[in-house]
C-alpha positions in Angstrom: -7.5 -11.5 16.9 -5.4 -11.9 13.7 -7.0 -11.6 10.3 -6.4 -15.3 9.5 -7.9 -16.4 12.7 -11.2 -14.8 11.7 -11.4 -17.0 8.6 -14.1 -19.4 10.1 -16.3 -16.4 11.2 -15.9 -14.3 8.2 -16.5 -16.9 5.6 -19.4 -18.8 7.4 -22.1 -17.4 5.0 -20.0 -18.1 1.9 -21.5 -15.1 0.2 -19.7 -14.5 -3.1 -18.8 -10.9 -3.5 -16.5 -11.4 -6.7 -17.3 -14.0 -9.3 -15.1 -14.6 -12.3 -15.8 -17.2 -14.9 -14.0 -18.1 -18.1 -11.8 -14.9 -17.9 -9.5 -14.5 -20.8 -7.7 -11.3 -21.8 -6.0 -11.0 -25.1 -4.1 -7.8 -26.2 -3.3 -6.9 -29.8 0.2 -5.7 -30.1 1.9 -4.0 -33.0 4.5 -6.2 -34.7 7.9 -4.6 -34.0 9.0 -5.4 -37.6 6.4 -3.0 -38.9 8.8 -0.1 -39.4 8.6 0.9 -43.1 6.3 3.8 -44.2 4.4 1.3 -46.5 3.8 -1.1 -43.7 2.6 1.6 -41.3 0.2 3.0 -43.8 -1.3 -0.4 -44.6 -1.4 -1.4 -40.9 -4.0 1.4 -40.5 -6.5 -0.6 -42.6 -5.4 -4.1 -41.6 -4.7 -6.0 -38.4 -2.3 -8.4 -40.2 0.6 -6.8 -38.6 -0.8 -7.3 -35.1 0.2 -10.1 -32.9 -1.8 -11.5 -30.0 -0.7 -11.6 -26.4 -2.7 -13.8 -24.0 -2.4 -11.9 -20.6 -5.0 -14.2 -18.9 -6.3 -17.6 -19.7 -9.3 -19.3 -18.4 -9.4 -17.8 -14.9 -12.2 -19.0 -12.7 -12.5 -17.6 -9.2 -15.0 -16.8 -6.4 -14.0 -14.4 -3.5 -16.2 -14.5 -0.4 -17.4 -11.6 1.8 -15.0 -10.9 4.6 -12.2 -12.9 3.0 -8.6 -11.6 3.0 -7.5 -13.0 -0.5 -3.9 -12.8 -1.9 -2.7 -12.7 -5.4 0.9 -13.5 -6.2 3.0 -14.2 -9.3 6.2 -12.9 -10.9 6.2 -9.7 -13.0 4.2 -10.2 -16.1 2.1 -13.1 -14.8 -1.2 -11.3 -15.2 -1.8 -9.8 -11.6 -2.4 -6.2 -12.8 -4.6 -7.2 -15.7 -6.7 -9.3 -13.4 -7.2 -6.4 -11.0 -8.1 -4.0 -13.8 -10.8 -6.5 -15.0 -12.2 -6.8 -11.5 -12.2 -2.9 -11.3 -13.9 -2.7 -14.7 -11.0 -0.9 -16.3 -10.5 -3.7 -18.8 -13.3 -5.9 -20.3 -12.5 -9.6 -20.5 -12.5 -11.4 -23.8 -15.9 -12.5 -25.2 -17.5 -15.1 -23.0 -16.1 -14.0 -19.7 -18.3 -13.2 -16.8 -17.4 -10.7 -14.0 -19.7 -10.0 -11.1 -18.9 -7.7 -8.2 -21.3 -7.3 -5.3 -20.4 -4.2 -3.5 -18.5 -0.9 -3.8 -14.9 -1.5 -4.8 -11.9 0.8 -4.3 -8.2 0.3 -5.3 -5.6 1.2 -2.6 -2.0 1.9 -3.5 0.3 4.0 -1.3 0.7 7.4 -2.9 -1.6 6.7 -5.8 -2.9 10.0 -7.2 -0.6 12.2 -5.1 0.5 15.4 -6.9 4.1 16.3 -5.7 3.6 20.0 -6.5 0.6 20.2 -4.1 0.8 20.4 -0.3 -0.2 17.7 2.1 -3.5 19.6 2.8 -4.3 19.8 -0.9 -3.5 16.1 -1.6 -5.5 14.9 1.4 -8.6 16.5 -0.2 -7.9 15.3 -3.7 -7.0 11.8 -2.6 -9.9 11.6 -0.1 -12.3 12.6 -2.9 -10.9 9.8 -5.1 -11.4 7.3 -2.3 -15.1 8.3 -2.0 -15.1 10.7 0.8 -17.1 13.9 0.8 -15.3 17.2 1.5 -17.1 17.4 4.9 -15.9 13.9 5.8 -12.4 14.8 4.7 -12.5 18.0 6.8 -13.7 16.0 9.9 -10.8 13.5 9.4 -8.1 16.0 8.4 -6.4 16.6 11.7 -6.6 12.9 12.5 -4.9 12.1 9.3 -2.1 14.7 9.8 -1.6 13.6 13.4 -1.6 9.9 12.5 1.0 10.5 9.7 3.1 12.7 12.2 3.2 15.6 9.7 2.0 18.4 11.9 4.8 20.7 10.9 4.6 20.0 7.2 0.9 20.4 6.4 1.5 23.2 3.9 4.7 21.8 2.5 4.7 20.6 -1.1 4.9 16.8 -1.1 7.9 16.8 -3.5 10.0 17.9 -0.6 8.9 14.9 1.5 11.0 11.9 2.2 9.7 8.5 1.0 8.7 7.7 4.5 6.7 10.9 4.9 4.9 10.3 1.7 4.0 6.8 2.7 2.7 7.9 6.1 0.6 10.5 4.6 -0.8 8.1 1.9 -1.5 5.5 4.5 -3.3 8.0 6.7 -5.6 9.0 3.9 -6.2 5.4 2.7 -7.5 4.1 5.9 -10.5 6.4 5.7 -11.6 5.1 2.3 -15.1 3.9 2.2 -15.9 0.7 0.3 -17.0 -2.9 0.7 -14.1 -4.4 -1.2 -10.5 -3.1 -1.2 -8.1 -4.0 -3.9 -4.7 -3.4 -2.3 -1.7 -3.1 -4.7 1.5 -3.4 -2.7 -0.2 -1.5 0.0 1.8 -2.9 2.9 5.3 -2.8 4.1 8.0 -0.3 4.8 5.7 2.5 6.1 7.8 4.5 8.6 9.8 3.3 11.5 9.1 0.3 13.8 6.8 2.2 16.1 4.8 3.7 13.2 4.6 0.3 11.5 3.1 -1.1 14.7 0.6 1.8 14.9 -0.3 1.5 11.3 -0.9 -2.3 11.6 -3.2 -1.7 14.6 -5.3 1.0 12.9 -5.3 -1.0 9.6 -6.9 -3.9 11.4 -9.5 -1.7 13.1 -10.4 0.7 10.3 -9.9 -1.2 7.0 -10.0 -5.0 7.5 -12.9 -5.3 9.9 -16.1 -6.3 8.0 -14.5 -5.8 4.6 -13.3 -8.1 1.7 -9.7 -7.5 0.9 -7.8 -8.5 -2.2 -4.1 -8.1 -1.7 -1.6 -8.1 -4.6 2.0 -8.2 -3.4 5.5 -9.5 -3.8 6.0 -9.3 0.0 5.4 -13.0 1.0 5.5 -12.3 4.7 2.4 -10.0 4.5 0.6 -12.6 2.3 1.5 -15.4 4.8 0.4 -13.4 7.8 -2.9 -12.0 6.5 -4.4 -14.1 3.7 -6.9 -16.8 4.1 -6.4 -18.0 0.5 -3.9 -17.1 -2.2 -4.1 -17.3 -6.0 -0.8 -18.1 -7.7 -0.7 -16.8 -11.4 1.9 -17.9 -13.8 2.0 -16.7 -17.5 -1.6 -15.7 -17.2 -2.8 -19.0 -15.9 -4.0 -20.1 -12.5 -1.5 -22.5 -11.0 -3.4 -23.1 -7.8 -5.7 -21.4 -5.1 -5.0 -22.6 -1.6 -3.7 -21.5 1.8 -0.5 -19.4 1.9 1.4 -22.4 3.5 0.7 -24.3 0.2 1.0 -21.6 -2.4 4.1 -19.7 -1.3 6.5 -22.7 -1.6 5.1 -23.2 -5.2 5.7 -19.6 -6.0 9.4 -19.9 -4.8 9.8 -23.0 -7.0 8.5 -21.1 -10.1 10.8 -18.2 -9.3 13.8 -20.5 -8.9 13.0 -22.2 -12.2 12.8 -18.8 -13.8 16.2 -17.8 -12.4 17.8 -21.1 -13.7 16.4 -20.5 -17.1 17.7 -17.0 -17.3 21.2 -18.2 -16.4 21.2 -20.6 -19.2 20.2 -18.0 -21.8 
């Protein structure tokens, strides 16, 4: 059964696991014109040389238990800022409310890998970051290596791996993560050859998706269309719409086309 076909079953209870209300995020940036020594000294004692950048504006959103929720938008639209607010890495501006009900983990292929360490060492470090105990990592170790098809490279430094080898290793570790809510940042796509992609898709459905809430941020519209129940489209920090992939993706493409046309005129 596909993820989207589970929509009715997984969202029956309508239990909210992530609640965002009146979310704004403003960053204070140093004025590029502040380049004299005098300006730099006075800027220490004053914020007059700082300019405001509104990264997010009035975002309101509920995400439900068991939902596979997508977030799309062009670079700079506010996707990463929104993820960091959900994770608690950034506080929202005053008046914003963030409620997360459940353990949350961010997944990104290769996140936290040290290229100077071996696969064995990276598995233990990455597994710990993802909430596994050393005992749990040890029990899953051979399964991870076998799944990633790296039996002959266990003690090879990751810096000598190809991109495909790194992706397979990262995917093999990530699917063992323990959490109620997964924030997946460009987690899908391009992982190995056709046979491995098929295998990774199957294990992903069984090990990661089942019973969990997924928030998927990606530029890969095919994965958004295939997996997501609902999709949030962000543009210049604002919510354009929240709807099904069939409704949201064409709007995203229209925005991207307008952006291209505007850049041609400049």
